[in-house]
N, C-alpha and C positions, 0 to 999 in steps of 0.2 A: 270786280264783281263777277260772279259766276251765274249766268242766266240759266244754265241747265240745272243747277242745284235748286233754284227757286221754282222752276217749272216742274221738276220731278217731285218736289215736296208737295206742290199743289195737286198733282195728279193722284198721288197716293192718298192724301187726306180726303180729297173729294170722292174718290172711289169708296172709301170706308163710310163717309157720311151719306152717300146716296143709298147704300144698302140699309143703314139704320133708319133714315128718314122715310124711305119708301115703306118699310115694314110697319113703322109706327103709324104712318098716314093711313095705311090699309086697315089696321085694327081700330084706330080711333075715329076715322072718317073726318079728320080735321083738315080743312082746306089750307089753313096756315102752315101746318106741317108738310102737306103735300107741296106747297109753294117752295119750301126749302128743298124737298127732294127733286123737284123739277129744276130748280136753280143749280143744285150740285151736279146733276147729270149734264146740264148744259155747260157748267163750269168745267167739267171733266172733258167734254168734247172740245171746248175752247182751249184747254190746256194742251190737248193732243195737237190741235192746229198750230199752236204757238211752238211746240217742240218740233213739229214737222218744218215749220218755217225756219227755225234756227238751224236745223240739220241741212236743209236745202241751201241755205245762204252760205254754207261753208264750201260749196263746190267752187273749184277754181274758175278763173275767167277763161273764156274761150272766144272764138271769132264771132259768135252770135251774141255773146254777153261780154264785151271787152272790159267792162268795169266791174265784172263779177255779178253776184246775185243777192247783194245785200238788201235790195228792196223786197225780196221775198218775205223778210221779217215784217215789213210794213204791211204787205198784202195780207198775210195770215193774222196779223194783229187786228187789222180791219175786219176780217172775217170772224175772228173770235169775238170781237166786241158786238158784232151784229147777232151772232148766235147766242152768246152768253147773256147779253143785256136786252137788246131790243126785242128779238123774237120771244125769248123766254119771258121777259117782262110782260109782253102783250098777252101771252097765253095765261100767265099767272093772274094778270089783272082781270081778264074776262072770266076766268074760272072763279075768282073771288067774288066778282059781281053776281055770278050765278048763285053763290051761297047767300048773298045778300037778298036777292029777289025771291029765292026759294030755299030757305034754310033747312038743313038736315041736322039731326042730332049728332053731337060730338061726345065721344067717350074716351076712356083710358087717359085721363088728364095727366097723371104722374108721368106716364111714358112719353106723352107728347111734350110736356115741359122739359123732360130730361133730354130728349133727342134734339130739340131746338137749342137747349142750353149747351149741348155738346157741339152743335154746329157753330154757335157763337164762340165757344172756347177754341175750337179748331181753327176758325178763321183768324182769331187773335194770334194763334201760333204761326199761321201763315204770314201775318204782318211782322211778327218777331223775326222770322227767317229772313224776310226782305231787309229789315232794318239791320240785322246782323251782317248780311252781305254788303250793305252800304258802308257799315263801319269797317268791315274787312277791306273794302276797296278805298277807304278814306274819302268817301263821297257823302255830301250832305243830302238830306231829304229834299231840300229846295232845288239843288242842282239836278237831282234825279228826276224830279217832276218836270223840270224845264228841258230835260234831255230828249234825245230821239229814241230812247229805249221804249218804244210803244208796246212791245210784247210784255216786258216786265212791268210797265206801268198798268197794263190791262190786268195782269195778275194781282198787282197791289190794290187796284181799285175793286177788283172782284172780292178781295178779302175785306176791304173797308165797307163795301156795300153789303156783303154778307153779314158783317157785324151789325150794321144798322137794320137790315132786314130781319135778322134773327131777334134783335131787340124788340122790333115791332111785333113779330109773331109771338114772342114770349109774353109780351104784355097782353096781346089779344087773347091768347089761350088762357092766361091767368084770369082775365076778366070773364071769359066764357065759363070757366070753372066756378067762379064766384057768383055770377048773375044768371047762368044758364040761358043767356041770350045768344043763340047760335048765329045771329046776324053779325055779331062782333067778330066771329071767326072769319066771315067773308070780308069784312072791312079790313082786318089785319092782312089777309092774303092780297087784297086789292092794293093796300098800302105798299106791300113788298113789290108788287108788280109795277106800281107807279115809280118807285125808286129805281128799279132796274131799267125801265124804259128811258127815264131821264138821263141816267148815266150812259146808256148805250148811245144816245144821240150825241152826247158830249165827246165821248171817246172816238166815235166814228168820224165826227167832224175834225177832230184833232189829227187823227191818223191820215185822213184824206189829204191834208196839207203836205205830208211827207210823200204820199203816193204821186201827187201831181208835180212834185219837184220843189220842196221847200229849201230855202237857203240856210246856211249856217247862222248861228246867232249873231246879233249885231256886235256884241262884245268880242266874239272870236274874229269877226271880219275886221273890226277896228284894230285888233292886235296884229293881225297879219299885214294889214296896210302899213301900220307903224313900223313893223320889221323891215319891210321893203323900202319905205321912204327914208329910213335912217341910214341906209347904205349910201356912201358918198358918190357912188357911180349912178345913182338914180335921181332924176329931177323930181318926178312925181308919178303916182299911179293914176292913170287916166280912166281905166275901167276895172271894176272888180265884180266878178260873178261867181256864184257858188251854188252847189246843190248837194243835199244829203243823199248818198247812195245806200246808206244803211245806218244803223245806230252808231257804229264806230267807223264809218267810212264816208269821206266827203270829197267832192271834186271842186277844185278852185281854178278859175281861169282869169288871168289878169293881163291888161295891156299896160306896159311900163314905158315911160319916156326916159331913156338913158341920156347921160351927158354926151355931147357931140364928139368929144375927143376919143371915144372908145372905138377900137376896131372890132372886127367880127369875133376873133378869138377871145378878146376881153369881155365882150357881151355874153358869149357862151359860158365863160367861166363865171361871170356874175350870175347868170341864170341858175347854174348848178349850185352855187353857194347860197343863193336866196332860197331855192327850193329846199335845200337841206335845213336851213334855219327855220323855215316855215313848218316843216315836218317835226323838227325837234320841239318847237313851241306848242304845236297842237298835233299830236300823233294821229288823230283821226283823219287829218288831211293827207290822204294817201295818193291822190291824183292831182298833180299841179301842172298847169299850162301857163307859161309866161311868154307873152308875145311882145317883142320890142316894137315900139311905135315912135315915129319921129314927131 
């Protein structure tokens, strides 16, 4: 999967959508359309943050960052989720409530419907790009959502939430055009804001787990322990610890009880072979520490 392809596609599409939605919001005075414009510009800023995180994470390891900078992607994914969902959602929610309490006339309904419809269609294209990249990498949607690719998951959720929010805005504008009840426009904008805030909290909480040091999945850990304990030179694994250092980078530290008959050279050879077998089984495990223990 190519994260840069998905991120660049998101940046280009959101840049176009922001211009269209902002223009239509100004001429129609629709808060529902304005909520789409606010969301797309924040989505654009979030996309830039994710691209920056991906770029910085490619810097090589150095004495101050001996395991590399993979967690930069977690940090910027966390930042993007706060900007794109939580902050934007709160602003949109409050702005929509203002239209509910003090409604203003809405005009240019065809243009408003067209711009929101275009946002919905473009977000669907974004979802298609992500799904195409998953198929290209022979990865399922479930495994993707369970992975540590927080930046790409943020982009995917942005598109999903955008489709839902656009649908709410589209229905709201259509109802306003039919009933001329301008309060509905504010309710639609508030609904979009509520969806954004909710998703922001969910994503921020999930990304926080990786920032503070989340372990690899239980399935991957069991697979690695089984590889080590199948070796005839190993009695058992006494301690297994791991931490995700990036979406495709993990640290594993284990304490192994080897059989008594091995000398120092044989233990060193066993450690090298076990490390190679673990990396071949799960390529994301790039840092392995095996400590012999009696």
